[in-house]
C-alpha positions in Angstrom: 39.9 45.0 -17.4 41.6 45.6 -14.1 42.1 42.5 -11.9 41.5 42.7 -8.2 40.9 40.6 -5.2 37.7 40.7 -3.2 36.7 39.0 0.0 33.0 37.8 0.2 31.2 36.2 3.1 28.4 33.8 2.4 26.8 30.6 3.6 26.0 27.5 1.7 25.0 24.0 2.4 27.7 21.4 1.6 26.3 18.0 0.7 28.7 15.9 2.7 28.4 12.1 2.6 27.0 12.1 6.1 24.3 14.6 5.2 23.5 12.6 2.0 23.0 9.6 4.2 20.7 11.4 6.6 18.5 12.7 3.8 18.4 9.3 2.1 17.3 7.5 5.3 14.6 10.2 5.7 12.8 9.2 2.6 13.0 5.4 2.9 9.9 3.4 3.6 9.8 1.0 6.6 10.7 -2.0 4.6 13.6 -0.2 2.8 14.8 1.1 6.1 15.0 -2.3 7.6 17.0 -3.5 4.6 19.3 -0.5 4.9 19.9 -1.3 8.6 20.6 -4.9 7.8 23.1 -3.8 5.2 24.8 -1.5 7.7 25.0 -4.4 10.2 26.5 -6.7 7.6 29.1 -4.1 6.5 30.1 -2.4 9.7 31.6 -4.5 12.5 31.1 -1.6 14.9 27.3 -2.0 14.7 25.3 -4.8 16.3 21.7 -5.6 16.9 20.5 -5.3 20.4 19.7 -8.8 21.7 16.5 -9.4 23.7 17.3 -8.8 27.4 15.1 -11.8 28.4 16.9 -14.1 26.0 19.6 -16.3 27.6 23.2 -15.7 26.5 24.5 -18.3 24.0 28.0 -18.3 25.5 28.8 -17.1 28.9 32.5 -16.8 28.1 31.9 -14.2 25.3 32.4 -10.6 26.3 29.2 -8.8 27.0 28.4 -6.0 24.4 26.5 -3.4 26.3 25.7 0.0 24.8 28.8 2.1 25.0 26.8 4.9 26.6 25.7 2.6 29.4 28.6 0.6 30.6 32.2 -0.2 29.7 33.4 -3.7 28.8 34.3 -5.7 31.8 37.8 -6.6 30.5 38.7 -3.1 29.3 41.8 -1.6 30.9 41.9 1.9 32.3 44.2 3.0 29.6 41.8 1.8 26.9 38.9 3.5 28.6 40.8 6.8 28.8 41.9 6.5 25.2 38.3 5.9 24.2 36.9 8.8 26.2 39.4 11.2 24.6 38.5 9.8 21.2 34.8 10.3 21.9 35.3 13.9 22.8 37.1 14.6 19.6 34.7 12.7 17.3 31.5 13.8 19.0 32.5 17.4 18.3 32.4 16.7 14.6 28.8 15.4 14.8 26.2 18.1 15.3 23.3 17.6 17.7 20.7 17.9 14.9 21.5 16.9 11.3 20.4 19.5 8.8 18.2 17.1 6.7 16.0 20.0 5.7 17.4 20.9 2.3 16.8 20.7 -1.4 18.2 17.5 -2.8 16.3 16.9 -6.0 19.5 17.0 -8.1 21.3 14.6 -5.8 18.9 11.8 -5.2 15.5 11.1 -6.8 12.6 10.1 -4.7 12.6 6.5 -3.6 10.1 4.3 -5.4 10.0 1.4 -3.1 6.7 -0.4 -2.4 4.3 0.9 0.1 3.8 -2.4 1.7 5.5 -3.6 4.8 6.2 -7.2 6.0 5.5 -8.5 9.5 7.1 -11.5 11.0 5.0 -14.6 10.7 3.1 -13.4 7.6 3.5 -14.9 4.1 4.0 -12.4 1.4 3.2 -14.6 -1.6 0.1 -16.7 -2.2 0.8 -20.5 -2.5 -2.5 -21.1 -4.4 -2.1 -22.9 -7.8 -2.9 -20.9 -10.9 -6.2 -21.4 -12.7 -4.5 -23.3 -15.5 -2.8 -25.7 -13.0 -6.2 -26.3 -11.3 -7.9 -27.1 -14.6 -5.0 -29.3 -15.8 -5.2 -31.3 -12.6 -8.9 -32.0 -13.2 -8.2 -32.8 -16.9 -5.7 -35.5 -15.8 -8.3 -37.1 -13.7 -10.7 -37.6 -16.6 -10.8 -40.7 -18.9 -10.3 -38.7 -22.1 -8.0 -40.1 -24.8 -4.5 -38.7 -25.4 -5.7 -36.7 -28.3 -8.6 -35.2 -26.4 -6.2 -34.3 -23.5 -4.0 -32.5 -26.0 -7.0 -30.6 -27.2 -7.9 -29.9 -23.6 -4.3 -28.6 -22.9 -4.7 -26.1 -25.8 -8.1 -25.0 -24.6 -6.8 -24.5 -21.0 -3.9 -22.5 -22.3 -6.4 -20.2 -24.1 -8.4 -19.5 -20.9 -7.7 -16.0 -19.5 -7.2 -15.3 -15.7 -10.8 -14.3 -15.5 -11.9 -17.7 -16.6 -13.2 -16.9 -20.1 -11.8 -18.6 -23.2 -10.0 -16.2 -25.5 -8.9 -18.6 -28.2 -11.4 -19.5 -30.9 -12.5 -23.0 -31.7 -11.3 -22.5 -35.3 -7.8 -21.7 -34.2 -7.4 -24.7 -32.0 -9.0 -26.9 -34.7 -6.6 -25.7 -37.4 -3.5 -25.9 -35.2 -4.2 -29.5 -34.1 -5.7 -30.7 -37.4 -8.9 -32.0 -35.8 -12.5 -31.4 -36.4 -14.2 -28.5 -34.7 -16.9 -30.8 -33.3 -14.2 -32.7 -31.4 -12.8 -29.5 -30.0 -16.3 -28.4 -28.9 -16.8 -31.8 -27.2 -13.7 -31.4 -25.2 -14.6 -27.8 -24.3 -18.0 -29.1 -23.0 -16.1 -31.4 -20.7 -13.8 -28.6 -19.4 -16.8 -26.4 -18.8 -18.0 -28.9 -16.2 -14.8 -28.4 -14.2 -14.5 -26.2 -11.1 -14.8 -23.3 -10.7 -18.2 -23.2 -12.5 -18.3 -21.0 -15.6 -14.7 -21.5 -16.6 -14.1 -22.1 -20.3 -17.1 -20.0 -21.4 -16.7 -17.9 -24.6 -18.7 -14.9 -23.4 -20.5 -13.6 -20.4 -23.8 -15.1 -21.4 -22.4 -18.6 -21.6 -20.5 -18.1 -18.4 -23.7 -17.3 -16.4 -25.7 -20.1 -18.1 -23.0 -22.6 -17.2 -23.2 -21.6 -13.5 -27.0 -21.9 -13.6 -26.8 -25.4 -15.1 -24.7 -26.6 -12.1 -27.3 -25.4 -9.6 -29.9 -27.9 -8.4 -32.9 -28.1 -10.7 -35.2 -27.2 -7.8 -33.5 -23.8 -7.2 -36.3 -21.1 -7.1 -36.5 -18.9 -10.2 -33.8 -20.7 -12.1 -35.9 -21.1 -15.3 -36.7 -17.4 -15.3 -33.1 -16.5 -14.7 -32.0 -18.6 -17.7 -34.7 -17.0 -19.8 -33.4 -13.5 -19.0 -29.8 -14.4 -19.6 -30.6 -16.0 -22.9 -32.9 -13.4 -24.3 -32.8 -10.2 -22.4 -29.2 -9.8 -21.1 -28.9 -6.4 -22.8 -31.9 -5.1 -21.0 -30.5 -6.3 -17.7 -27.2 -4.6 -18.4 -29.1 -1.3 -19.1 -31.1 -1.8 -15.9 -34.3 -1.2 -17.9 -36.4 -3.0 -15.3 -39.7 -1.7 -16.6 -39.1 -3.2 -20.1 -37.6 -6.3 -18.6 -40.8 -6.8 -16.5 -43.0 -6.4 -19.5 -41.0 -8.8 -21.6 -40.8 -11.6 -19.0 -44.3 -11.0 -17.6 -43.0 -10.9 -14.1 -44.1 -8.4 -11.5 -41.6 -6.2 -9.6 -41.3 -8.6 -6.6 -40.8 -11.7 -8.8 -38.3 -9.8 -11.1 -36.4 -8.8 -8.0 -36.0 -12.5 -6.9 -34.7 -13.5 -10.3 -32.2 -10.6 -10.4 -31.1 -11.6 -6.9 -30.3 -15.1 -8.2 -28.4 -13.7 -11.2 -26.4 -11.4 -9.0 -25.2 -14.4 -7.0 -23.4 -15.7 -10.1 -19.7 -14.8 -10.7 -19.0 -13.1 -14.1 -15.3 -13.7 -13.5 -15.1 -17.3 -12.2 -11.3 -17.4 -12.4 -10.6 -14.4 -10.3 -10.2 -16.5 -7.1 -7.1 -18.1 -8.7 -5.4 -14.9 -9.7 -1.9 -14.9 -8.2 -1.5 -11.7 -6.2 1.1 -10.6 -3.8 -0.2 -10.1 -0.4 0.4 -6.5 0.7 0.9 -5.8 4.4 1.4 -2.2 5.7 3.3 -1.6 8.9 2.5 1.8 10.4 5.4 4.1 11.2 3.5 6.1 13.8 0.6 5.2 16.1 -2.1 7.7 17.1 -4.1 7.0 20.3 -6.6 8.8 22.4 -5.1 10.4 25.6 -7.7 12.1 27.7 -9.1 15.0 25.7 -6.3 14.9 23.1 -4.3 12.6 20.9 -0.9 11.1 21.5 1.5 10.3 18.6 4.2 7.7 19.1 6.6 5.9 16.9 5.8 2.3 16.3 8.1 0.4 18.6 7.9 -2.7 16.3 9.8 -1.0 13.5 12.1 1.2 15.6 15.6 -0.2 14.8 17.3 -1.7 17.9 21.0 -1.4 17.0 24.0 0.0 18.9 27.7 0.3 18.8 29.7 -2.7 19.9 31.5 -1.4 22.9 34.0 -4.3 22.9 35.3 -3.3 19.4 35.0 0.4 20.2 37.3 0.0 23.2 40.0 -1.3 20.9 40.4 2.0 19.2 43.5 4.0 20.3 43.7 7.7 19.8 47.4 8.1 18.8 47.7 4.8 16.9 47.9 5.3 13.1 48.3 1.6 12.3 46.2 0.1 9.5 44.0 -1.9 11.9 43.4 1.0 14.2 42.5 3.3 11.3 40.1 0.6 10.1 38.3 0.5 13.5 38.3 4.3 13.8 36.7 4.9 10.4 34.0 2.3 11.0 33.3 3.7 14.4 32.8 7.1 12.9 30.5 5.7 10.3 28.5 3.8 12.9 28.0 7.0 14.9 26.9 8.9 11.9 24.5 6.2 10.9 22.9 6.1 14.4 22.7 9.9 14.4 21.0 9.8 11.0 18.4 7.3 12.2 17.7 9.4 15.3 17.3 12.5 13.1 14.9 10.6 10.8 12.7 9.5 13.7 12.7 13.0 15.2 11.6 14.6 11.9 8.9 11.9 11.3 7.5 12.5 14.8 7.4 16.3 14.3 5.5 16.0 11.1 3.1 13.4 12.5 2.4 15.6 15.5 1.7 18.6 13.3 -0.7 16.6 11.1 -2.6 15.4 14.1 -2.8 18.9 15.5 -4.1 20.4 12.3 -6.6 17.5 11.6 -8.3 17.2 14.9 -11.7 17.2 13.2 -10.8 14.1 11.2 -9.8 12.0 14.3 -12.9 13.2 16.2 -15.6 13.1 13.4 -14.2 11.3 10.4 -13.3 12.2 6.8 -16.2 14.7 6.4 -14.4 17.0 8.9 -11.0 16.9 7.1 -9.5 20.3 6.8 -7.6 21.5 3.7 -3.9 21.3 4.2 -0.8 21.4 1.9 2.8 20.7 2.4 3.6 24.4 2.9 1.3 24.5 6.0 3.3 21.8 7.8 6.6 23.1 6.5 5.9 26.5 8.0 4.6 25.1 11.3 7.7 23.1 12.0 10.3 25.3 10.3 11.4 22.9 7.5 11.4 23.0 3.7 8.5 21.6 1.7 10.8 19.1 0.0 11.6 17.6 3.4 7.9 17.3 4.3 7.4 15.5 1.0 10.1 13.0 1.7 8.8 12.4 5.3 5.2 11.8 4.2 6.0 9.5 1.2 5.5 5.8 2.0 5.0 6.5 5.7 1.8 5.3 7.4 -0.1 6.3 10.4 -2.3 3.9 12.5 -5.3 5.7 13.9 -8.6 4.5 15.5 -10.2 5.0 12.1 -7.7 2.8 10.2 -4.3 3.0 8.6 -3.5 6.0 6.3 -0.5 7.2 4.4 0.6 10.5 5.7 -0.1 12.1 2.3 -3.8 11.2 2.7 -4.1 14.1 5.1 -3.0 16.6 2.5 -5.7 17.9 0.0 -6.6 21.0 -1.9 -9.4 23.4 -0.9 -12.8 24.4 -2.3 -14.5 27.7 -1.3 -17.8 27.5 0.6 -20.7 30.0 1.2 -19.5 30.6 4.7 -16.1 31.9 3.5 -14.2 29.0 4.8 -12.4 26.4 2.7 -13.5 22.8 2.5 -11.1 19.9 1.8 -11.4 17.9 -1.4 -11.1 14.8 0.8 -14.1 16.0 2.9 -16.1 16.6 -0.3 -15.3 13.1 -1.5 -16.5 11.7 1.8 -19.7 13.7 1.6 -20.3 12.5 -2.0 -19.8 8.9 -0.9 -22.1 9.4 2.1 -24.9 10.8 -0.1 -24.5 7.9 -2.5 -24.5 5.3 0.3 -27.8 6.6 1.6 -29.5 7.1 -1.8 -32.6 5.2 -2.8 -31.6 2.1 -4.9 -34.4 2.6 -7.4 -33.7 6.3 -7.8 -30.0 7.0 -7.4 -28.7 10.5 -7.2 -27.4 12.0 -10.4 -24.3 14.2 -10.4 -26.5 17.3 -10.8 -28.6 16.2 -7.8 -25.5 15.6 -5.7 -24.3 19.1 -6.6 -27.6 20.5 -5.3 -27.3 18.6 -2.1 -23.8 19.9 -1.5 -25.0 23.4 -2.2 -27.6 23.0 0.6 -24.7 22.3 2.9 -22.9 25.5 1.8 -20.4 23.8 -0.5 -20.4 25.1 -4.0 -18.8 22.8 -6.6 -19.5 22.3 -10.2 -21.3 19.2 -11.6 -18.1 18.2 -13.5 -16.2 18.4 -10.2 -18.6 16.0 -8.6 -18.3 13.7 -11.6 -14.5 13.8 -11.4 -14.5 13.0 -7.6 -17.1 10.2 -8.1 -15.1 8.6 -10.9 -11.8 8.9 -8.8 -13.5 6.8 -6.1 -14.6 4.2 -8.6 -18.3 4.9 -8.2 -20.4 4.3 -11.3 -22.9 6.7 -12.8 -26.5 6.9 -11.5 -27.8 4.8 -14.4 -25.4 2.1 -13.6 -26.2 2.2 -9.8 -29.9 1.8 -10.4 -31.1 -1.5 -9.0 -34.3 -3.2 -8.1 -33.1 -5.2 -5.1 
């Protein structure tokens, strides 16, 4: 085999550390971005947070740190200014006007999996409410029970699930503490009188009856409600109102009043004490009405207000290769790249948001029923970027609109063909299904087959199983479970 030299010309994208940083910032959520900015401020002395202009200066003798693009330090010499201008010319040539964040990077960084929630100043993120067990133990300590009974009560409270029902059997507690079952039951009766009403019940029937027992005896229809729960709870669960009316000898109006009383009870009395993390979403972009169109702006509350410390930047000398000068020069270059990456992130986010608003004009004007089918490729083609870039931009980014706050991915959906030849968005079909169910007759709810027929009348042809799939994805029960008398 003969060896030879060949010259080939080609282009390829080199994943420099600066480009990696730009792409990583692009996919960060608002909360993660704020943490990244704080980390950069802590690690790079060339970066500083912009102070509030209205705030008084803490020390008048400290050098003022104005943005380097606005003014020079007051005490900077002409030589330092000249050195800095020459350095800026050299270094700015190495930073392009637009960072090429549009690239495939699946093999370099995986998608960020940070939370979708944001955090606003002045808001608590964690609930300070005591747990259900703590609340029950507090009431147990206020009783006059003996030490043995309080030990039994502790075991019973430990066996109560977060929903308020007792999961541990009386036999298990009796055998573990070597006491009689009657004594365990007696302590359980005392705990069942605690707040919230219904806690400590062993099943749904007992839970509802305990709540009825704590209502005033003169409550209308309380006896009939107890009778239904004790004897006909299965019929109530099946919503067999005709059989239920015959068994209880109540007419339709009377049965409706009894069911209304039962529906006022809580089948999960402990749910109010469930410790949940409060989730707050801070929108990245804000959409507002402007004349006949819509205006898209970045949320000023989350836009990072950082800049290069001009005082430290003026200390960098061009021809000085000392250790201290190299330290300042390297950090100054990193700071400029970081600011450039942030600007590139915001520009890309604004482009994508504007494209989404332009393509979904019907949603903003009429609601989800007018949502148009749209996929990542549509936006990528419109703004001249790759689909992977659009996916990064729309993940964990939120848009505040007059109709609420939505994740950018909400506006992307598949399409379904219609009789008119146009495509309908799956999101619009879900909205139509919910609208039909919201306006249905409570006594005769629409079946999936009937919903399919109603959509067909509007020119949207979907299969019954598709309607069932969309209905279940929205957490809407079947027609038999939606049937109600009141």
